DRENDO-1510 file (C-alpha; in Angstrom, 1 decimal, always signed):
<recs>
REC; n; res; u; v; w
REC; 1; MET; +38.8; +11.6; +24.3 .
REC; 2; LYS; +42.0; +11.4; +22.3 .
REC; 3; SER; +42.3; +7.7; +23.1 .
REC; 4; ILE; +38.8; +7.1; +21.9 .
REC; 5; TRP; +39.5; +9.0; +18.7 .
REC; 6; LYS; +42.7; +7.1; +18.2 .
REC; 7; PHE; +40.9; +3.8; +18.7 .
REC; 8; PHE; +38.3; +4.6; +16.0 .
REC; 9; THR; +40.9; +5.9; +13.5 .
REC; 10; SER; +42.8; +2.6; +13.7 .
REC; 11; THR; +42.9; +0.6; +10.4 .
REC; 12; ARG; +43.4; -2.5; +12.5 .
REC; 13; LEU; +39.9; -1.9; +13.9 .
REC; 14; ALA; +38.6; -1.8; +10.4 .
REC; 15; VAL; +40.3; -5.1; +9.6 .
REC; 16; VAL; +39.0; -6.8; +12.7 .
REC; 17; LEU; +35.5; -5.6; +12.2 .
REC; 18; THR; +35.5; -6.8; +8.6 .
REC; 19; LEU; +36.6; -10.2; +9.7 .
REC; 20; LEU; +33.9; -10.4; +12.4 .
REC; 21; ILE; +31.2; -9.2; +10.0 .
REC; 22; THR; +32.2; -11.9; +7.5 .
REC; 23; ILE; +32.1; -14.6; +10.2 .
REC; 24; ASP; +28.7; -13.3; +11.5 .
REC; 25; VAL; +27.2; -13.2; +8.0 .
REC; 26; LEU; +28.4; -16.8; +7.2 .
REC; 27; THR; +26.8; -17.9; +10.5 .
REC; 28; GLY; +23.6; -16.2; +9.5 .
REC; 29; THR; +23.6; -17.9; +6.2 .
REC; 30; ILE; +23.5; -21.3; +8.0 .
REC; 31; LEU; +20.8; -20.1; +10.4 .
REC; 32; LEU; +18.6; -18.8; +7.5 .
REC; 33; SER; +18.3; -22.2; +6.0 .
REC; 34; SER; +17.9; -24.0; +9.3 .
REC; 35; SER; +15.3; -21.6; +10.8 .
REC; 36; PRO; +12.8; -20.9; +7.9 .
REC; 37; LYS; +9.9; -20.4; +10.2 .
REC; 38; ALA; +11.6; -17.6; +12.3 .
REC; 39; LEU; +13.6; -16.0; +9.5 .
REC; 40; GLY; +11.4; -16.7; +6.5 .
REC; 41; THR; +9.5; -13.4; +6.7 .
REC; 42; ILE; +12.5; -11.2; +7.0 .
REC; 43; ASP; +12.2; -10.0; +3.4 .
REC; 44; LEU; +8.4; -9.5; +3.6 .
REC; 45; GLU; +8.4; -6.5; +6.0 .
REC; 46; ILE; +10.2; -3.2; +6.6 .
REC; 47; PHE; +13.4; -4.4; +8.2 .
REC; 48; PHE; +13.2; -2.6; +11.6 .
REC; 49; TYR; +9.5; -3.5; +11.9 .
REC; 50; TRP; +10.5; -7.1; +11.5 .
REC; 51; LEU; +13.6; -6.9; +13.7 .
REC; 52; PHE; +11.8; -5.5; +16.8 .
REC; 53; GLY; +8.8; -7.7; +16.3 .
REC; 54; THR; +9.4; -11.2; +14.9 .
REC; 55; GLY; +13.2; -10.9; +15.3 .
REC; 56; LEU; +13.0; -10.0; +19.0 .
REC; 57; ASN; +10.6; -12.8; +19.7 .
REC; 58; ASN; +13.0; -15.4; +18.0 .
REC; 59; LEU; +16.4; -14.4; +19.4 .
REC; 60; GLY; +17.6; -18.0; +19.2 .
REC; 61; ALA; +17.5; -17.7; +15.4 .
REC; 62; SER; +18.0; -13.9; +15.0 .
REC; 63; TRP; +20.8; -13.1; +17.5 .
REC; 64; TRP; +23.3; -12.8; +14.6 .
REC; 65; ILE; +21.3; -10.0; +13.0 .
REC; 66; PHE; +21.5; -7.9; +16.2 .
REC; 67; LEU; +25.2; -8.7; +16.4 .
REC; 68; LEU; +25.6; -7.7; +12.7 .
REC; 69; LEU; +23.9; -4.4; +13.3 .
REC; 70; ALA; +26.2; -3.7; +16.3 .
REC; 71; LEU; +29.3; -4.5; +14.2 .
REC; 72; LEU; +28.0; -2.3; +11.3 .
REC; 73; VAL; +27.5; +0.6; +13.7 .
REC; 74; LEU; +31.1; +0.3; +14.9 .
REC; 75; PHE; +32.3; -0.1; +11.3 .
REC; 76; ALA; +30.3; +3.1; +10.3 .
REC; 77; VAL; +31.7; +5.0; +13.2 .
REC; 78; ASN; +35.2; +3.8; +12.3 .
REC; 79; THR; +34.7; +4.9; +8.7 .
REC; 80; VAL; +33.3; +8.4; +9.6 .
REC; 81; VAL; +36.1; +9.1; +12.1 .
REC; 82; CYS; +38.8; +8.0; +9.6 .
REC; 83; THR; +37.2; +10.1; +6.9 .
REC; 84; VAL; +37.0; +13.2; +9.2 .
REC; 85; ASP; +40.6; +12.6; +10.3 .
REC; 86; SER; +41.9; +12.3; +6.8 .
REC; 87; ILE; +40.0; +15.3; +5.5 .
REC; 88; SER; +41.3; +17.5; +8.3 .
REC; 89; PHE; +44.8; +16.3; +7.5 .
REC; 90; MET; +44.3; +17.2; +3.8 .
REC; 91; LEU; +43.1; +20.6; +4.8 .
REC; 92; ARG; +46.2; +21.2; +6.9 .
REC; 93; LEU; +48.3; +20.2; +3.9 .
REC; 94; ARG; +46.6; +22.7; +1.7 .
REC; 95; GLN; +47.2; +25.4; +4.2 .
REC; 96; GLY; +50.9; +24.5; +4.2 .
REC; 97; ALA; +50.9; +24.8; +0.3 .
REC; 98; ALA; +51.4; +21.0; +0.0 .
REC; 99; ARG; +49.7; +19.2; -2.8 .
REC; 100; THR; +47.1; +16.6; -1.8 .
REC; 101; LYS; +47.5; +13.3; -3.8 .
REC; 102; PRO; +44.5; +12.2; -5.9 .
REC; 103; ARG; +44.8; +8.7; -4.4 .
REC; 104; ARG; +44.1; +10.1; -0.9 .
REC; 105; ILE; +41.1; +12.1; -2.2 .
REC; 106; LEU; +39.6; +9.0; -3.9 .
REC; 107; SER; +40.2; +6.9; -0.8 .
REC; 108; GLN; +38.0; +9.3; +1.2 .
REC; 109; ALA; +35.5; +9.4; -1.7 .
REC; 110; ILE; +35.2; +5.6; -1.3 .
REC; 111; HIS; +34.5; +6.1; +2.5 .
REC; 112; LEU; +31.9; +8.8; +1.6 .
REC; 113; GLY; +30.1; +6.5; -0.9 .
REC; 114; PHE; +30.0; +3.7; +1.8 .
REC; 115; ILE; +28.5; +6.2; +4.4 .
REC; 116; ILE; +25.9; +7.5; +2.0 .
REC; 117; GLY; +24.9; +4.0; +1.0 .
REC; 118; LEU; +24.6; +3.0; +4.6 .
REC; 119; LEU; +22.4; +6.0; +5.4 .
REC; 120; GLY; +20.2; +5.1; +2.4 .
REC; 121; HIS; +19.7; +1.6; +3.8 .
REC; 122; LEU; +19.0; +3.0; +7.2 .
REC; 123; LEU; +16.3; +5.2; +5.8 .
REC; 124; SER; +14.8; +2.3; +3.8 .
REC; 125; SER; +14.8; +0.1; +6.9 .
REC; 126; THR; +12.9; +2.6; +9.1 .
REC; 127; ALA; +10.6; +4.5; +6.7 .
REC; 128; GLY; +8.4; +3.5; +3.7 .
REC; 129; PHE; +6.1; +0.5; +3.6 .
REC; 130; ARG; +5.7; -2.9; +2.0 .
REC; 131; THR; +2.3; -4.5; +1.3 .
REC; 132; MET; +1.9; -8.1; +0.1 .
REC; 133; ASN; -0.9; -10.0; -1.6 .
REC; 134; ASN; -2.8; -7.1; -3.1 .
REC; 135; ARG; -5.4; -8.8; -5.2 .
REC; 136; LEU; -6.5; -6.5; -8.0 .
REC; 137; PHE; -9.2; -7.6; -10.5 .
REC; 138; GLU; -9.3; -6.5; -14.1 .
REC; 139; GLY; -10.9; -3.1; -14.4 .
REC; 140; GLY; -10.6; -2.5; -10.6 .
REC; 141; SER; -8.3; -0.1; -8.7 .
REC; 142; ILE; -6.7; +0.2; -5.3 .
REC; 143; PRO; -4.9; +3.0; -3.5 .
REC; 144; VAL; -1.1; +2.6; -3.6 .
REC; 145; SER; -1.0; +3.1; +0.2 .
REC; 146; GLN; -3.4; +4.3; +2.9 .
REC; 147; GLY; -4.0; +8.0; +2.4 .
REC; 148; SER; -2.1; +8.2; -0.9 .
REC; 149; GLU; -3.2; +10.3; -3.8 .
REC; 150; LEU; -2.0; +7.6; -6.1 .
REC; 151; SER; -4.2; +4.7; -7.1 .
REC; 152; LEU; -3.4; +1.6; -9.2 .
REC; 153; ARG; -5.7; +0.3; -11.9 .
REC; 154; LEU; -5.4; -3.2; -13.6 .
REC; 155; ASN; -6.4; -2.9; -17.2 .
REC; 156; LYS; -5.5; -6.5; -18.3 .
REC; 157; VAL; -3.8; -9.7; -17.3 .
REC; 158; ASP; -2.0; -11.5; -20.0 .
REC; 159; VAL; -0.7; -15.0; -19.1 .
REC; 160; ALA; +0.7; -17.7; -21.5 .
REC; 161; PHE; +2.1; -21.1; -20.9 .
REC; 162; THR; +4.4; -23.4; -22.9 .
REC; 163; ASN; +3.2; -26.8; -24.3 .
REC; 164; ASN; +4.8; -28.4; -21.2 .
REC; 165; GLY; +2.8; -26.3; -18.8 .
REC; 166; GLY; +5.6; -23.9; -17.9 .
REC; 167; MET; +5.1; -20.2; -17.5 .
REC; 168; LEU; +5.8; -18.3; -20.7 .
REC; 169; ARG; +4.8; -14.9; -19.5 .
REC; 170; MET; +2.8; -13.2; -16.8 .
REC; 171; ASP; +2.1; -9.6; -17.7 .
REC; 172; ALA; -0.1; -7.1; -15.8 .
REC; 173; TYR; -1.1; -3.9; -17.7 .
REC; 174; LEU; -1.2; -1.3; -15.0 .
REC; 175; SER; -2.1; +2.4; -14.9 .
REC; 176; LEU; -1.0; +4.7; -12.1 .
REC; 177; ILE; -3.7; +7.4; -11.5 .
REC; 178; ARG; -3.7; +10.7; -9.7 .
REC; 179; ASP; -6.8; +13.0; -9.6 .
REC; 180; ASN; -8.5; +10.8; -12.2 .
REC; 181; LYS; -5.6; +11.2; -14.7 .
REC; 182; VAL; -3.2; +8.5; -15.8 .
REC; 183; VAL; +0.3; +9.5; -14.8 .
REC; 184; ARG; +2.0; +6.3; -16.0 .
REC; 185; ASP; +1.1; +3.2; -17.9 .
REC; 186; LYS; +3.3; +0.1; -17.5 .
REC; 187; VAL; +3.3; -3.5; -18.4 .
REC; 188; VAL; +4.6; -5.1; -15.2 .
REC; 189; ARG; +6.4; -8.5; -15.6 .
REC; 190; LEU; +8.1; -10.8; -13.2 .
REC; 191; ASN; +11.5; -8.9; -13.5 .
REC; 192; GLU; +10.1; -5.6; -14.6 .
REC; 193; PRO; +8.3; -3.7; -11.8 .
REC; 194; LEU; +6.5; -0.3; -12.1 .
REC; 195; LEU; +8.7; +2.3; -10.5 .
REC; 196; TYR; +7.4; +5.8; -9.7 .
REC; 197; GLN; +8.5; +8.3; -7.1 .
REC; 198; GLY; +10.0; +5.7; -4.8 .
REC; 199; ASN; +7.1; +3.3; -5.2 .
REC; 200; ALA; +7.7; -0.1; -6.7 .
REC; 201; VAL; +4.9; -2.5; -7.9 .
REC; 202; TYR; +5.7; -6.2; -8.6 .
REC; 203; ILE; +3.5; -8.9; -9.9 .
REC; 204; THR; +3.8; -12.2; -7.9 .
REC; 205; HIS; +0.8; -14.3; -8.9 .
REC; 206; HIS; -2.3; -14.4; -11.1 .
REC; 207; GLY; -5.6; -16.2; -11.1 .
REC; 208; GLU; -9.3; -16.1; -11.8 .
REC; 209; ALA; -12.2; -15.8; -9.4 .
REC; 210; PRO; -15.9; -16.4; -10.0 .
REC; 211; GLU; -17.6; -13.0; -10.2 .
REC; 212; SER; -21.2; -13.8; -11.3 .
REC; 213; MET; -23.6; -16.6; -12.2 .
REC; 214; LYS; -24.8; -16.8; -15.8 .
REC; 215; PHE; -28.3; -17.8; -16.8 .
REC; 216; GLU; -29.6; -18.3; -20.3 .
REC; 217; LEU; -33.1; -17.1; -21.1 .
REC; 218; SER; -34.5; -18.4; -24.4 .
REC; 219; GLY; -37.8; -18.8; -26.3 .
REC; 220; LYS; -40.0; -16.8; -28.6 .
REC; 221; GLY; -37.1; -16.1; -30.9 .
REC; 222; VAL; -35.1; -14.6; -28.0 .
REC; 223; ARG; -31.8; -15.7; -26.5 .
REC; 224; GLU; -30.3; -13.6; -23.7 .
REC; 225; ILE; -27.5; -14.2; -21.2 .
REC; 226; ILE; -28.2; -12.7; -17.7 .
REC; 227; LYS; -25.4; -12.3; -15.2 .
REC; 228; ILE; -26.0; -12.0; -11.5 .
REC; 229; LYS; -23.0; -10.8; -9.5 .
REC; 230; PHE; -22.7; -12.5; -6.1 .
REC; 231; HIS; -22.9; -9.3; -4.1 .
REC; 232; GLU; -26.0; -8.1; -5.9 .
REC; 233; ARG; -28.2; -11.2; -5.5 .
REC; 234; GLY; -30.4; -10.2; -8.5 .
REC; 235; ALA; -30.5; -8.8; -12.0 .
REC; 236; THR; -33.2; -7.7; -14.6 .
REC; 237; SER; -33.3; -9.0; -18.2 .
REC; 238; ASN; -33.8; -6.9; -21.2 .
REC; 239; ARG; -37.4; -8.2; -21.4 .
REC; 240; GLY; -38.2; -6.9; -17.9 .
REC; 241; TYR; -37.9; -10.2; -16.0 .
REC; 242; THR; -36.1; -10.0; -12.6 .
REC; 243; LEU; -34.1; -12.9; -11.3 .
REC; 244; LYS; -33.4; -13.0; -7.6 .
REC; 245; LEU; -31.2; -15.6; -5.9 .
REC; 246; GLY; -32.6; -17.5; -3.0 .
REC; 247; ARG; -31.1; -20.2; -0.9 .
REC; 248; LEU; -28.0; -22.3; -1.7 .
REC; 249; ILE; -28.2; -25.9; -0.5 .
REC; 250; SER; -24.9; -28.0; -0.5 .
REC; 251; ASP; -26.4; -31.5; -0.9 .
REC; 252; PHE; -29.9; -31.0; -2.5 .
REC; 253; ALA; -32.7; -33.4; -1.7 .
REC; 254; MET; -36.5; -33.2; -1.2 .
REC; 255; ASP; -38.6; -34.7; +1.5 .
REC; 256; VAL; -42.0; -36.5; +0.9 .
REC; 257; LYS; -43.8; -33.1; +1.1 .
REC; 258; GLY; -41.6; -31.6; -1.7 .
REC; 259; LYS; -39.6; -29.4; +0.6 .
REC; 260; ALA; -36.0; -28.9; -0.2 .
REC; 261; TYR; -33.3; -29.7; +2.3 .
REC; 262; SER; -29.6; -30.6; +2.5 .
REC; 263; SER; -29.0; -34.3; +3.1 .
REC; 264; SER; -25.4; -33.7; +4.3 .
REC; 265; LYS; -22.8; -30.9; +4.9 .
REC; 266; ARG; -20.8; -32.0; +1.9 .
REC; 267; PHE; -20.9; -29.9; -1.3 .
REC; 268; ARG; -22.0; -33.0; -3.2 .
REC; 269; ASN; -25.1; -32.0; -5.1 .
REC; 270; PRO; -25.3; -28.1; -4.8 .
REC; 271; ALA; -28.6; -26.5; -5.8 .
REC; 272; LEU; -29.5; -22.8; -6.1 .
REC; 273; GLU; -33.0; -21.4; -5.6 .
REC; 274; VAL; -34.0; -18.7; -8.2 .
REC; 275; LYS; -37.2; -16.6; -8.0 .
REC; 276; ILE; -38.7; -14.9; -11.1 .
REC; 277; TYR; -40.6; -11.6; -11.0 .
REC; 278; LYS; -42.2; -9.4; -13.7 .
REC; 279; GLY; -42.1; -6.0; -12.2 .
REC; 280; GLU; -43.4; -6.5; -8.7 .
REC; 281; GLU; -45.4; -9.6; -9.6 .
REC; 282; PHE; -44.0; -12.9; -8.5 .
REC; 283; LEU; -44.2; -15.5; -11.3 .
REC; 284; VAL; -42.3; -18.7; -10.3 .
REC; 285; SER; -39.4; -20.1; -8.4 .
REC; 286; GLY; -37.3; -23.2; -8.9 .
REC; 287; TRP; -34.1; -25.0; -8.0 .
REC; 288; PHE; -31.1; -25.3; -10.3 .
REC; 289; LEU; -28.8; -28.3; -9.8 .
REC; 290; LEU; -25.4; -26.5; -10.4 .
REC; 291; LYS; -23.6; -29.7; -11.4 .
REC; 292; HIS; -26.4; -30.7; -13.8 .
REC; 293; PRO; -27.9; -27.4; -15.0 .
REC; 294; ASP; -29.6; -28.8; -18.2 .
REC; 295; LYS; -31.7; -31.2; -16.1 .
REC; 296; THR; -33.5; -28.4; -14.2 .
REC; 297; PRO; -34.7; -25.7; -16.6 .
REC; 298; LEU; -37.3; -23.3; -15.3 .
REC; 299; ALA; -40.2; -22.5; -17.6 .
REC; 300; PHE; -42.5; -19.4; -17.5 .
REC; 301; ASP; -44.4; -17.2; -20.0 .
REC; 302; GLY; -43.3; -19.5; -22.9 .
REC; 303; LEU; -39.6; -19.0; -22.0 .
REC; 304; LYS; -37.0; -21.3; -20.6 .
REC; 305; LEU; -34.3; -20.3; -18.1 .
REC; 306; VAL; -31.2; -22.5; -17.7 .
REC; 307; PHE; -28.2; -22.0; -15.4 .
REC; 308; SER; -25.2; -21.8; -17.8 .
REC; 309; GLY; -22.2; -21.6; -15.4 .
REC; 310; LEU; -20.0; -19.1; -13.6 .
REC; 311; ALA; -18.4; -16.0; -15.1 .
REC; 312; TYR; -14.8; -15.6; -14.0 .
REC; 313; ARG; -12.8; -12.4; -13.7 .
REC; 314; PRO; -9.0; -12.4; -13.9 .
REC; 315; TYR; -6.9; -10.8; -11.2 .
REC; 316; ALA; -3.2; -10.2; -10.4 .
REC; 317; VAL; -1.6; -10.4; -7.0 .
REC; 318; LEU; +0.8; -7.4; -6.5 .
REC; 319; THR; +3.4; -6.4; -4.0 .
REC; 320; ILE; +3.7; -2.7; -3.5 .
REC; 321; ASN; +6.8; -1.2; -1.9 .
REC; 322; LYS; +7.8; +2.3; -0.9 .
REC; 323; ASP; +11.6; +2.6; -0.6 .
REC; 324; PRO; +12.6; +6.2; +0.2 .
REC; 325; GLY; +16.3; +5.3; +0.4 .
REC; 326; THR; +16.7; +3.9; -3.1 .
REC; 327; VAL; +18.2; +7.0; -4.7 .
REC; 328; ILE; +20.5; +7.6; -1.8 .
REC; 329; VAL; +21.8; +4.0; -1.9 .
REC; 330; LEU; +22.3; +4.2; -5.7 .
REC; 331; SER; +24.1; +7.6; -5.3 .
REC; 332; GLY; +26.5; +6.1; -2.6 .
REC; 333; SER; +27.1; +3.1; -4.7 .
REC; 334; LEU; +28.0; +5.2; -7.8 .
REC; 335; ILE; +30.4; +7.3; -5.8 .
REC; 336; PHE; +32.0; +4.2; -4.3 .
REC; 337; ILE; +32.4; +2.4; -7.7 .
REC; 338; ILE; +33.7; +5.4; -9.6 .
REC; 339; SER; +36.2; +6.2; -6.8 .
REC; 340; LEU; +37.3; +2.6; -6.6 .
REC; 341; ILE; +37.9; +2.4; -10.4 .
REC; 342; GLY; +39.8; +5.7; -10.3 .
REC; 343; LEU; +41.9; +4.5; -7.5 .
REC; 344; LEU; +42.9; +1.4; -9.4 .
REC; 345; PHE; +44.0; +3.3; -12.5 .
REC; 346; ILE; +45.9; +6.2; -10.9 .
REC; 347; LYS; +49.6; +5.8; -10.9 .
REC; 348; GLY; +51.5; +6.4; -7.8 .
REC; 349; GLU; +52.9; +4.9; -4.7 .
REC; 350; GLY; +50.7; +2.2; -3.1 .
REC; 351; MET; +49.1; +2.9; +0.3 .
REC; 352; GLU; +49.6; +0.3; +3.0 .
REC; 353; LEU; +46.5; -1.0; +4.8 .
REC; 354; VAL; +48.4; -1.4; +8.1 .
REC; 355; LYS; +51.6; +0.6; +8.6 .
REC; 356; ARG; +54.4; -1.1; +10.4 .
REC; 357; GLN; +55.3; +0.2; +13.8 .
REC; 358; THR; +58.6; +2.0; +14.0 .
</recs>
């Protein structure tokens, strides 16, 4: 037991492990660029989920990550054992009325910060979640995660481009909601995520998707735009006329009997059938050529109905992360940095990394 303890308290072990970790990481850097298919998704999932899934199935490209984990475990054990050994030594000095040097205390604080940071990364790699490609439309909402009390609502997407076509800004106006109450509003930008209780929301893309079809009803001094959402298949105008969508033909043609059919599978001359009702009474039906809507108006009751295009709805594509180890990592990093700065500015005899054998 003493020989094992002595092995892990060795500063030479720390030096050797540091060297091996450096070599392994440099090797991994080369493999990352040469194996994009196997390693390209490493940052898109919780680390350990990826490691024992994709990583385990691609050992030819990911072996260095398993080796790195083994080296880090040894390095962590070396750090913990050295810290415990040094703290016990300082406690014995205090019992003997000897004064503990600040440099020694700060050295152990650096070890402590490293251990805390490592535990935070371990927690982040095993817990939490990461969901990609969450498409959220303006005015819509989605839960932050399955079973979560928090939901995310997109109020507005604001996108602007330069004269050369470059991206000037891509802003998503988001509201975080709990129990129908807004708990936080945030304009999320490319480098400014929404952060709340360990959740992080990033915007990655934007776009517009057709949401409904627009028809213009005119005549008798009236002009009205009627929108029919794709999933509803029908809508009623202010004057009581109901429009119902019928068949969609990709390449419209008519046979000698006047029956509509598709002359090919290509989306070359799409046409949409629309049926008009007044209450329960069927009035008329007709075909609208979607590429040439003005050529196929539908007339009834002294009115004219024309297909006027598609209505688009903006959306944002979001990545939602839950990283429970963030605060722990930041705390460990803060302890590490403050202790390191203090160690650099404290006067006193330097401490050798490896003592000479006598």
